[in-house]
Each structure stands twice: as C-alpha cells, then as structure tokens.
C-alpha positions in Angstrom: 7.3 8.4 -43.7 4.0 8.9 -45.7 0.9 7.1 -44.8 -1.5 6.7 -47.7 -5.3 6.4 -47.1 -5.4 2.9 -48.8 -2.3 1.8 -46.7 -3.8 2.9 -43.6 -7.2 1.3 -44.3 -5.5 -1.9 -45.2 -3.5 -1.9 -41.9 -6.6 -1.3 -39.7 -8.3 -4.1 -41.7 -5.7 -6.4 -40.0 -7.3 -5.9 -36.6 -10.1 -8.2 -36.1 -13.1 -6.6 -34.3 -16.6 -7.5 -33.0 -19.5 -5.7 -34.6 -21.8 -3.4 -32.6 -24.9 -1.5 -33.5 -25.2 1.9 -31.6 -28.9 2.7 -31.0 -30.4 6.0 -30.0 -34.1 6.9 -29.5 -34.7 10.1 -31.4 -38.3 11.6 -31.7 -39.7 8.1 -30.6 -37.8 6.4 -33.5 -35.0 3.8 -33.4 -31.9 5.2 -35.0 -28.8 3.3 -35.1 -25.5 2.7 -37.0 -23.0 -0.2 -37.2 -19.7 0.3 -35.5 -16.6 -1.7 -34.9 -14.7 1.4 -33.4 -15.9 0.5 -30.0 -13.8 -0.2 -26.8 -13.8 -0.3 -23.1 -12.1 2.6 -21.3 -12.3 1.8 -17.7 -13.6 -0.9 -15.3 -13.9 1.4 -12.4 -16.1 3.3 -13.3 -17.3 1.4 -16.2 -16.6 3.5 -19.3 -16.8 2.8 -23.0 -16.0 4.8 -26.2 -17.3 4.7 -29.6 -15.9 6.7 -32.5 -18.5 8.2 -34.9 -17.8 9.9 -38.3 -18.9 13.6 -38.1 -21.1 12.8 -41.4 -22.9 9.8 -39.8 -26.7 10.3 -39.4 -26.3 9.1 -35.7 -23.7 11.5 -34.7 -26.1 14.6 -34.2 -28.5 12.3 -32.3 -25.8 11.0 -29.8 -24.9 14.7 -29.2 -28.3 15.8 -28.5 -29.9 12.8 -26.7 -26.6 12.0 -24.6 -28.0 8.4 -24.0 -27.4 5.5 -26.2 -27.2 1.7 -26.4 -24.4 -0.5 -27.6 -25.6 -3.9 -29.0 -22.9 -6.5 -29.5 -24.0 -8.4 -32.4 -24.2 -12.3 -32.5 -23.0 -14.3 -35.3 -26.4 -14.7 -36.8 -27.1 -11.0 -37.0 -25.0 -10.0 -40.1 -28.1 -8.8 -42.0 -28.7 -6.3 -39.1 -25.0 -5.2 -39.2 -25.4 -4.5 -43.0 -28.8 -2.7 -42.6 -27.4 -0.3 -40.1 -24.2 0.3 -42.0 -26.3 1.8 -45.0 -26.2 5.5 -45.5 -30.0 5.9 -45.4 -31.2 8.6 -42.9 -34.0 6.7 -41.3 -34.3 3.0 -40.6 -38.0 2.4 -40.6 -37.9 -1.0 -42.2 -35.4 -2.6 -40.0 -37.5 -5.5 -38.8 -38.9 -6.3 -42.3 -35.6 -6.1 -44.1 -33.1 -7.3 -41.6 -35.1 -8.9 -38.6 -34.1 -6.2 -36.1 -36.6 -6.0 -33.2 -36.2 -3.7 -30.3 -37.3 -3.2 -26.8 -36.8 0.0 -24.7 -35.1 0.5 -21.4 -36.8 2.7 -18.8 -35.0 5.5 -20.3 -36.4 4.8 -23.7 -33.0 3.5 -25.2 -33.6 0.8 -28.0 -32.3 -2.7 -26.9 -31.8 -5.1 -29.9 -33.3 -8.6 -29.7 -30.7 -11.3 -29.8 -27.6 -9.3 -29.2 -24.9 -11.0 -27.3 -24.5 -8.1 -25.0 -26.3 -4.8 -24.4 -24.7 -1.8 -22.6 -26.9 1.3 -21.8 -24.7 4.2 -21.8 -25.0 8.0 -20.8 -22.5 10.3 -22.6 -19.8 11.6 -20.3 -17.6 13.4 -22.7 -17.1 14.0 -26.6 -13.9 14.8 -28.1 -13.2 15.6 -31.8 -10.5 13.7 -33.4 -10.0 14.2 -37.1 -13.2 13.5 -39.1 -14.7 11.6 -36.1 -15.9 12.3 -32.5 -14.8 10.1 -29.7 -17.9 9.6 -27.5 -17.0 8.5 -23.9 -19.9 7.0 -21.9 -20.7 5.9 -18.6 -22.2 2.3 -18.5 -25.4 2.3 -16.4 -26.7 -1.2 -17.3 -25.6 -4.4 -19.1 -27.3 -7.5 -20.3 -25.2 -10.5 -21.4 -26.4 -13.5 -23.3 -24.7 -16.8 -24.5 -23.7 -17.2 -28.1 -21.0 -16.6 -30.7 -20.1 -13.1 -31.9 -20.2 -11.4 -35.4 -16.6 -10.7 -36.3 -15.1 -8.4 -39.0 -11.6 -8.9 -40.5 -10.0 -7.8 -43.9 -13.2 -6.3 -44.9 -15.3 -9.5 -44.5 -17.6 -11.0 -41.8 -16.0 -13.9 -40.2 -16.9 -16.7 -37.7 -15.0 -17.7 -34.7 -12.9 -20.7 -35.3 -12.3 -23.7 -32.9 -11.1 -22.8 -29.4 -7.5 -22.5 -29.1 -5.5 -24.2 -26.5 -3.4 -20.9 -26.3 -0.3 -22.8 -27.2 1.5 -21.6 -30.1 5.0 -22.8 -31.1 6.6 -19.9 -29.2 4.4 -20.5 -26.1 5.0 -24.1 -26.0 8.7 -23.8 -26.4 8.8 -21.2 -23.7 7.0 -23.5 -21.2 9.4 -26.4 -22.1 12.3 -24.2 -21.3 10.8 -23.0 -18.3 10.0 -26.5 -17.0 13.7 -27.5 -17.7 15.1 -24.6 -15.8 12.8 -25.7 -12.7 14.4 -29.2 -12.6 
C-alpha cells in the first residue's frame, strides 16, 4: 500500500483540531509559531507534546531555551494564528498586524492575552521523528479562561456548532435496546 503526500495530508485534514501558538523568549523577543500538532501526554505528571518541523524558525529556540508556552487560541484570535503561521523569521509587528499582546511569566515566557488556556512548559525530552521533532514537556503552570476555541478542519478555520446532546442514531438506538433489556 502506497501513501502519497497529498492523500496523507488530506486524511490528516479530516481530524479537527484546536489551534495553539507556541511562544518562546529568545534574546528578549517573543518568537512563536502556530501549531495544531499539540496533545496531552500524561495527567500525572502533567506532560504535553508539540511537534515542530525541523525547518521552523522556532525549532532551534525550543532546543536552546528549553522553556516555552502553549497558548490555546480563542475563536476571535484567527488573525494571530495566521500571523504566527507565516514563514518570517522575526515577529516584531505582532501587536500592530494581528493584535497579539503578551505578558511574561516569572521565567520570562511570553503569555498571549486573550488565549483560552496557557500552559507554561519546561522541555523534558526531544525525539526526532521524520522531518519533525516531538518536544515533550513538563507543564509547570496553567491558566484557563472562558470562551470558545479556534478550530481547524479541512484546511479552514471553523467555529464550534451548537452543543450536541451526545445522542446520535446509534447511541439512541443502543440506549433504547438497553432499556428494553432491563424491563
């Protein structure tokens, strides 16, 4: 079975994700990148991972600083996502062009204003995997806010739809059969 680049990319586009901006302080400047290859690894201890292309400008900064932030974007932060997805080397106009404003943690890690969640991370391990590195990090602090997430699906930004009651045809049918068996 042969997997083409376009078929693989199309299949991955079927997986809806949230959108994050990974931030790192490097030489007193905020450097960042948009990433949706982000996931939790462990609850105890709290660990997360982010996959970063070897060619990404942030890759070397993560390796050298060993500390970064994960900012989970809110629905109204699409411009920030697009800004940090650009291939430019330095993001000195983030506030003017995308409305990105940052505070700093005690460790100097940039925290994006308005993000739904922020995780301050310390690099635990890094593992090369193809053209990316999987950075696994200890989560040392979190901040969570109310709001709706920025989503990405089939190569487009999306909004969350109405809340589902969790009952699909299969689930409703299974519950009905389960109720009948109990009677």
